[in-house]
C-alpha positions as CSV (number, residue, x, y, z in Angstrom):
1,X,0.2,-0.3,0.2
2,X,3.0,2.5,1.1
3,X,4.4,1.6,-1.9
4,X,0.6,2.2,-4.6
5,X,0.9,6.0,-2.4
6,X,4.3,6.7,-2.9
7,X,4.1,5.8,-6.9
8,X,0.5,8.0,-6.5
9,X,2.6,10.7,-5.0
10,X,4.7,11.4,-7.5
11,X,3.0,10.9,-10.4
12,X,0.5,13.6,-8.8
13,X,3.9,16.1,-8.0
14,X,5.0,15.5,-11.8
15,X,1.5,15.7,-12.5
16,X,1.1,19.8,-10.7
17,X,4.6,19.9,-12.3
18,X,3.5,19.9,-15.6
19,X,-0.2,21.5,-14.9
20,X,1.2,24.0,-12.6
21,X,2.5,26.5,-15.4
22,X,-0.7,25.3,-18.1
23,X,-3.1,26.5,-14.9
24,X,-0.7,30.2,-14.7
25,X,-0.2,30.8,-18.8
26,X,-4.2,29.4,-18.8
27,X,-4.7,32.2,-16.0
28,X,-2.8,34.8,-17.8
29,X,-4.7,34.1,-21.2
30,X,-8.0,34.4,-19.5
31,X,-7.2,38.1,-18.1
32,X,-6.8,39.0,-21.1
33,X,-9.3,37.8,-23.0
34,X,-11.7,39.3,-19.8
35,X,-9.9,42.9,-20.3
36,X,-10.3,42.6,-24.1
37,X,-14.0,42.1,-23.4
38,X,-14.2,45.0,-21.0
39,X,-12.3,47.4,-23.2
40,X,-14.5,46.6,-25.8
41,X,-17.5,46.5,-24.1
42,X,-16.6,49.8,-23.1
43,X,-16.1,51.4,-26.4
44,X,-19.4,50.4,-27.4
45,X,-21.6,51.3,-24.3
46,X,-19.2,55.0,-24.7
47,X,-20.7,55.1,-28.4
48,X,-24.5,54.3,-27.3
49,X,-23.6,57.1,-24.1
50,X,-22.9,59.6,-26.5
51,X,-25.6,59.2,-29.5
52,X,-28.1,58.9,-26.7
53,X,-26.3,62.4,-25.1
54,X,-26.3,63.9,-28.7
55,X,-29.8,63.7,-29.0
56,X,-30.9,64.4,-26.0
57,X,-28.7,67.6,-25.7
58,X,-30.3,68.9,-29.0
59,X,-33.4,68.0,-28.0
60,X,-34.2,68.7,-25.0
61,X,-32.6,71.7,-24.0
62,X,-35.2,74.1,-26.8
63,X,-36.7,74.8,-23.1
64,X,-33.8,77.2,-23.0
65,X,-34.9,78.3,-26.3
66,X,-38.9,79.1,-24.8
67,X,-37.7,80.4,-21.8
68,X,-36.2,83.0,-23.5
69,X,-38.7,84.0,-26.4
70,X,-41.7,84.2,-23.8
71,X,-39.5,86.7,-22.0
72,X,-39.5,89.1,-24.2
73,X,-42.8,89.4,-25.2
74,X,-45.3,91.4,-22.9
75,X,-47.8,88.3,-24.2
76,X,-47.9,85.9,-25.4
77,X,-47.0,85.0,-28.8
78,X,-49.4,81.2,-29.0
79,X,-49.4,81.4,-33.4
80,X,-45.8,82.4,-33.7
81,X,-44.8,79.7,-30.8
82,X,-46.3,76.7,-32.5
83,X,-44.9,78.1,-36.0
84,X,-41.8,77.7,-33.8
85,X,-42.8,74.1,-32.0
86,X,-43.9,73.4,-35.3
87,X,-40.3,74.4,-37.0
88,X,-38.4,72.8,-34.0
89,X,-40.5,69.4,-35.0
90,X,-39.2,69.0,-38.4
91,X,-35.9,69.1,-37.6
92,X,-35.8,67.0,-34.6
93,X,-38.0,63.4,-34.9
94,X,-37.2,62.4,-31.7
95,X,-38.9,65.6,-30.0
96,X,-42.9,64.1,-30.1
97,X,-44.4,67.8,-28.6
98,X,-44.0,70.9,-27.3
99,X,-46.9,72.3,-24.3
100,X,-47.7,75.1,-22.8
101,X,-48.6,74.7,-18.8
102,X,-49.5,78.2,-17.2
103,X,-50.0,77.0,-13.3
104,X,-48.6,73.7,-14.6
105,X,-52.2,73.2,-16.3
106,X,-51.6,71.8,-19.9
107,X,-53.3,74.6,-22.5
108,X,-51.2,74.6,-25.4
109,X,-49.7,71.3,-27.1
110,X,-48.0,71.3,-30.8
111,X,-48.9,69.5,-32.2
112,X,-52.8,69.1,-31.0
113,X,-53.5,66.5,-33.2
114,X,-52.8,62.9,-31.7
115,X,-52.0,64.6,-28.4
116,X,-56.1,66.0,-27.2
117,X,-55.3,63.9,-24.5
118,X,-53.3,66.1,-23.1
119,X,-54.9,69.7,-22.9
120,X,-56.6,70.4,-19.0
121,X,-54.0,68.0,-17.6
122,X,-52.6,69.0,-14.3
123,X,-49.5,68.8,-13.8
124,X,-48.9,70.1,-9.9
125,X,-51.9,67.8,-9.1
126,X,-50.4,64.4,-11.0
127,X,-49.5,61.7,-8.3
128,X,-47.0,60.9,-11.5
129,X,-45.6,64.2,-12.1
130,X,-45.9,66.8,-8.6
131,X,-42.8,65.0,-7.5
132,X,-40.6,66.4,-10.5
133,X,-43.2,69.4,-11.1
134,X,-42.0,70.5,-7.0
135,X,-38.1,70.1,-7.5
136,X,-38.8,71.6,-11.3
137,X,-40.7,75.0,-9.6
138,X,-38.6,74.7,-6.3
139,X,-35.1,74.9,-7.9
140,X,-36.3,77.1,-10.8
141,X,-34.6,75.2,-13.3
142,X,-35.5,72.0,-15.7
143,X,-36.1,68.9,-14.7
144,X,-36.8,66.2,-16.9
145,X,-38.5,62.9,-15.6
146,X,-38.7,59.7,-17.2
147,X,-39.1,57.2,-19.6
148,X,-43.0,57.9,-18.0
149,X,-46.0,56.5,-19.4
150,X,-48.0,59.5,-21.1
151,X,-51.3,60.6,-21.2
152,X,-51.7,60.2,-24.5
153,X,-50.1,56.7,-24.5
154,X,-46.2,55.5,-24.7
155,X,-43.7,56.6,-23.3
156,X,-41.8,59.9,-23.2
157,X,-39.4,62.0,-21.3
158,X,-40.7,65.0,-20.0
159,X,-37.6,68.3,-20.0
160,X,-40.1,70.9,-17.7
161,X,-38.6,74.2,-17.5
162,X,-40.5,76.5,-14.7
163,X,-41.9,80.2,-16.2
164,X,-41.1,82.8,-13.6
165,X,-41.7,87.0,-14.0
166,X,-39.7,89.5,-13.7
167,X,-41.3,90.2,-10.2
168,X,-39.8,86.9,-8.9
169,X,-43.9,85.6,-9.9
170,X,-44.4,81.9,-10.8
171,X,-46.2,81.5,-14.4
172,X,-46.3,77.9,-15.2
173,X,-44.4,75.4,-17.4
174,X,-42.4,75.2,-20.9
175,X,-42.5,71.2,-21.9
176,X,-40.3,69.7,-24.3
177,X,-42.0,65.9,-24.7
178,X,-38.9,63.2,-26.8
179,X,-41.0,60.6,-27.7
180,X,-39.2,57.0,-25.9
181,X,-39.3,54.6,-29.1
182,X,-38.0,57.3,-31.0
183,X,-34.3,57.9,-29.3
184,X,-34.0,54.3,-28.8
185,X,-34.2,54.0,-32.5
186,X,-32.5,57.2,-34.0
187,X,-29.5,56.1,-31.5
188,X,-29.2,52.5,-32.5
189,X,-29.6,51.1,-28.7
190,X,-30.3,48.1,-29.0
191,X,-30.3,45.2,-26.4
192,X,-28.3,43.2,-28.4
193,X,-25.4,44.6,-30.0
194,X,-22.0,42.9,-31.6
195,X,-21.9,40.4,-28.7
196,X,-22.8,42.8,-26.1
197,X,-26.4,43.1,-23.4
198,X,-27.2,46.4,-23.3
199,X,-29.9,47.6,-19.9
200,X,-31.2,51.1,-19.0
201,X,-32.0,51.8,-15.4
202,X,-33.6,55.3,-14.3
203,X,-34.5,56.2,-11.3
204,X,-37.7,57.7,-9.6
205,X,-38.2,60.9,-8.4
206,X,-41.2,59.5,-7.0
207,X,-39.3,56.3,-4.5
208,X,-41.5,54.0,-6.1
209,X,-39.9,51.6,-9.2
210,X,-37.4,52.4,-11.4
211,X,-37.8,52.6,-14.8
212,X,-35.8,49.5,-16.6
213,X,-35.5,48.6,-20.2
214,X,-33.0,46.1,-22.5
215,X,-31.5,42.2,-20.4
216,X,-32.4,44.0,-17.4
217,X,-30.5,40.5,-15.8
218,X,-27.2,42.4,-16.2
219,X,-27.8,44.6,-13.5
220,X,-27.5,41.8,-11.2
221,X,-23.5,41.1,-12.9
222,X,-19.9,42.7,-13.4
223,X,-21.5,44.8,-15.8
224,X,-19.9,47.9,-16.7
225,X,-21.9,51.5,-16.5
226,X,-22.3,54.8,-18.2
227,X,-24.0,57.9,-17.1
228,X,-26.2,59.9,-19.0
229,X,-26.9,63.4,-18.1
230,X,-30.1,65.3,-17.5
231,X,-31.5,68.0,-16.2
232,X,-31.5,66.9,-13.1
233,X,-32.0,63.4,-13.9
234,X,-29.3,60.9,-14.8
235,X,-29.5,57.2,-16.7
236,X,-27.7,54.9,-16.1
237,X,-26.7,52.4,-19.3
238,X,-24.8,49.1,-18.2
239,X,-23.8,46.3,-21.0
240,X,-22.4,42.9,-20.6
241,X,-21.2,40.4,-22.7
242,X,-24.2,37.6,-23.9
243,X,-21.6,34.6,-23.1
244,X,-20.0,36.6,-20.0
245,X,-16.5,38.4,-19.9
246,X,-14.7,35.5,-20.4
247,X,-16.6,35.0,-23.4
248,X,-14.7,33.9,-27.3
249,X,-12.0,31.6,-24.6
250,X,-13.1,28.3,-26.4
251,X,-10.7,27.7,-28.6
252,X,-8.0,27.7,-25.5
253,X,-10.2,25.7,-23.6
254,X,-9.7,23.3,-26.7
255,X,-6.0,23.6,-26.6
256,X,-6.3,22.8,-22.7
257,X,-7.5,20.0,-23.1
258,X,-5.8,18.1,-24.8
259,X,-3.0,19.3,-23.0
260,X,-4.6,17.9,-20.2
261,X,-5.1,14.9,-21.8
262,X,-1.0,14.5,-22.3
263,X,-0.5,15.7,-18.7
264,X,-3.3,12.8,-17.8
265,X,-0.7,10.4,-20.1
266,X,2.5,11.6,-18.8
267,X,0.6,10.7,-15.1
268,X,0.1,7.2,-15.5
269,X,3.1,7.1,-17.2
270,X,5.3,8.1,-14.4
271,X,3.1,6.5,-12.0
272,X,3.9,3.0,-13.6
273,X,7.1,3.6,-14.2
274,X,8.4,4.7,-10.2
275,X,5.3,1.3,-9.4
276,X,7.8,-0.8,-11.4
277,X,11.2,0.6,-10.6
278,X,9.7,0.2,-6.6
279,X,8.9,-2.9,-7.3
280,X,12.7,-3.6,-9.1
281,X,14.4,-2.4,-5.7
282,X,12.2,-3.7,-3.4
283,X,12.7,-7.5,-5.7
284,X,16.7,-5.9,-5.8
285,X,16.8,-6.1,-1.8
286,X,14.8,-9.4,-0.6
287,X,15.4,-12.9,-1.6
288,X,12.8,-14.2,-4.3
289,X,12.2,-16.9,-2.6
290,X,10.3,-16.4,1.2
291,X,10.8,-12.9,0.2
292,X,13.6,-11.6,3.5
293,X,16.0,-9.3,2.8
294,X,18.9,-10.7,0.8
295,X,23.1,-10.9,2.2
296,X,23.9,-7.5,0.9
297,X,20.6,-5.5,2.1
298,X,20.0,-7.2,5.5
299,X,24.5,-7.0,6.5
300,X,23.1,-3.0,5.5
301,X,20.9,-2.6,7.9
302,X,21.9,-4.4,10.6
303,X,25.3,-1.9,9.6
304,X,22.5,0.8,9.9
305,X,20.8,0.0,12.8
306,X,23.9,-0.7,15.4
307,X,25.5,2.8,14.1
308,X,22.2,4.8,14.5
309,X,21.6,3.2,18.0
310,X,23.6,2.4,21.0
311,X,21.2,0.7,22.8
312,X,21.4,-3.6,23.3
313,X,19.9,-5.8,20.0
314,X,19.9,-9.2,19.5
315,X,21.8,-10.3,16.3
316,X,20.8,-14.0,15.5
317,X,22.2,-16.7,13.3
318,X,19.4,-19.4,11.6
319,X,21.0,-22.6,10.1
320,X,18.8,-25.7,9.2
321,X,20.4,-29.4,10.6
322,X,20.2,-31.9,8.2
323,X,18.7,-30.0,5.4
324,X,20.1,-31.7,2.2
325,X,18.5,-34.8,3.5
326,X,14.8,-33.2,3.2
327,X,15.6,-31.9,-0.5
328,X,17.0,-35.7,-1.5
329,X,14.4,-37.0,0.5
330,X,10.8,-35.2,-0.7
331,X,12.0,-33.2,-3.3
332,X,13.8,-29.0,-3.5
333,X,9.8,-28.2,-4.2
334,X,8.8,-28.9,-1.0
335,X,12.4,-28.5,1.0
336,X,11.2,-24.6,-0.8
337,X,7.9,-25.1,1.6
338,X,9.9,-26.2,4.4
339,X,11.8,-22.7,4.6
340,X,9.1,-20.0,3.0
341,X,6.7,-21.9,6.2
342,X,9.9,-21.3,9.1
343,X,9.8,-17.7,7.7
344,X,6.9,-17.1,8.5
345,X,7.4,-18.7,12.1
346,X,10.6,-16.2,12.7
347,X,8.6,-13.3,11.8
348,X,6.5,-14.3,14.9
349,X,10.0,-12.8,16.7
350,X,11.4,-10.0,14.7
351,X,8.5,-6.0,15.1
352,X,8.1,-3.9,12.6
353,X,12.0,-2.5,13.7
354,X,13.5,-5.9,13.5
355,X,14.6,-7.7,9.8
356,X,15.5,-10.8,8.7
357,X,17.8,-12.5,6.3
358,X,18.7,-14.9,3.6
359,X,22.4,-14.9,3.9
360,X,22.7,-18.5,2.6
361,X,20.9,-21.5,1.6
362,X,19.9,-22.4,4.4
363,X,20.7,-20.2,6.5
364,X,19.3,-17.0,8.1
365,X,20.4,-13.6,9.7
366,X,17.4,-12.0,12.9
367,X,17.8,-8.7,14.2
368,X,15.0,-8.2,17.0
369,X,15.6,-5.2,19.0
370,X,15.8,-4.1,21.8
371,X,17.0,-6.9,24.2
372,X,18.6,-5.9,26.6
373,X,20.3,-8.5,29.0
374,X,21.3,-12.6,28.2
375,X,19.0,-14.1,29.4
376,X,16.1,-12.3,27.4
377,X,18.1,-13.8,24.2
378,X,18.7,-17.3,25.8
379,X,14.3,-17.4,26.4
380,X,14.4,-14.8,22.8
381,X,16.4,-18.3,21.2
382,X,14.6,-21.2,23.0
383,X,10.9,-20.3,21.8
384,X,12.4,-19.6,18.4
385,X,14.0,-23.1,18.5
386,X,10.5,-24.7,19.9
387,X,8.4,-22.6,17.3
388,X,10.5,-23.3,13.9
389,X,11.5,-26.7,14.7
390,X,7.5,-27.7,14.7
391,X,7.3,-30.6,12.4
392,X,5.6,-30.1,8.8
393,X,3.7,-32.4,7.2
394,X,4.1,-33.5,3.2
395,X,1.1,-36.0,2.5
396,X,0.6,-38.7,4.7
397,X,4.6,-38.1,6.0
398,X,5.1,-36.0,9.3
399,X,8.7,-34.0,8.1
400,X,10.9,-32.5,11.3
401,X,12.2,-29.9,11.3
402,X,15.4,-28.7,13.2
403,X,17.4,-26.0,13.6
404,X,20.4,-24.4,15.0
405,X,21.1,-21.2,16.6
406,X,23.7,-18.6,17.7
407,X,22.6,-15.8,19.4
408,X,25.0,-12.3,20.7
409,X,23.9,-9.3,21.7
410,X,24.9,-6.0,20.2
411,X,25.9,-3.9,23.3
412,X,29.8,-5.6,23.4
413,X,31.0,-2.5,20.7
414,X,32.0,-4.7,18.1
415,X,31.8,-4.5,14.2
416,X,28.9,-6.1,12.3
417,X,31.6,-8.5,11.0
418,X,32.3,-9.6,14.2
419,X,29.1,-9.7,15.5
420,X,28.6,-12.2,12.8
421,X,31.0,-13.8,13.3
422,X,30.5,-14.5,17.2
423,X,27.0,-15.2,16.3
424,X,27.9,-18.1,14.0
425,X,30.5,-19.7,16.2
426,X,28.1,-19.5,18.3
427,X,25.2,-21.4,15.6
428,X,28.0,-24.2,14.8
429,X,29.0,-24.9,18.4
430,X,25.0,-25.7,18.6
431,X,25.4,-27.4,15.7
432,X,28.2,-29.7,17.1
433,X,26.1,-30.1,20.2
434,X,22.6,-31.5,17.9
435,X,24.8,-33.5,15.6
436,X,26.3,-35.3,18.1
437,X,23.0,-36.3,20.0
438,X,21.1,-36.7,16.7
439,X,23.9,-38.2,14.7
440,X,23.1,-36.9,10.8
441,X,26.0,-36.3,9.0
């Protein structure tokens, strides 16, 4: 499991090292795309707002002309006012009508046709107009209102200019009315333009619902905004890409997909390589039959543990007695089974900090940590001999297993070679005793 985890970790690190630069480039490209889209949107928005601003400026401010004209005459020249209004209407297609409202009540409107319902309209007492009317009178200046629904129908923009006589007395209003739909048409303002969504928002002076037009959902997004200024009123125009600020990024996404597919392949190859490397490295350190360390590896491990620890440990050498007889009598395959089964028994005495190695055909070396004295060493050797020496069955034959053990403690200040030689001599001394008692050759 640990080997698989290491292989996975190395492969993930390799993949990350490849992904991170790609991710960085992707983020830079994405940021550049967003910035490019914002610049394009801002240019489009500037064009739209400039068109609307120019049209409104050249239309609504006719009220200033009429104010001057009225103040220069002792009486109101209705016929001449009508002539001027007709001329203005002919020159400016977005102006819907011009009207006079003495004391706020509409008395004259040009053209009259289609606007008859406006005659007699008491704008001051109209709850939908009164806020704007009061503001204009209070400020003594023009105040725009709209788009709002007009008496005669349709959305209109009213620019009302309050007229005050020389004595300061309020006379009434001169109003220039702009048709909202005509304004939209003439300004070429579309709710969708060149891949962008546009919307208009006007705050209602009365504090009720704001006027909204276009793709109003963009007001809940990270849209760009520009302001159109009217007399004492402002319009907010927003713009947002149809597919978000990252639109136009799909091609690079496809390229990234190919790159990430390549990274996936590299990840799998690295995982496979590291996994195989660990397998080969493991096998190079292990005995192929029993799975314990081979001679070179067990010696390296014990030398390293002796160098790093000054505590008392046990070094045990095991050699099978008369193992040639088992091979010759029952075959080498069964002999291999005896070795593997015996190694399983040895593992009962070796903790995770210990080690077992095969140093010869039927000779093994055990390193058992933290064995403080000779008494415990003899107990371990005795128990080890009893467990490993338990007989094995081959078909119906009972096979006696016998081992010789040599052991030493590592706190004697000796080198590995000296300790191994001492344990080996002890093992052969024990083997000689067993051989004389059991009589095998």
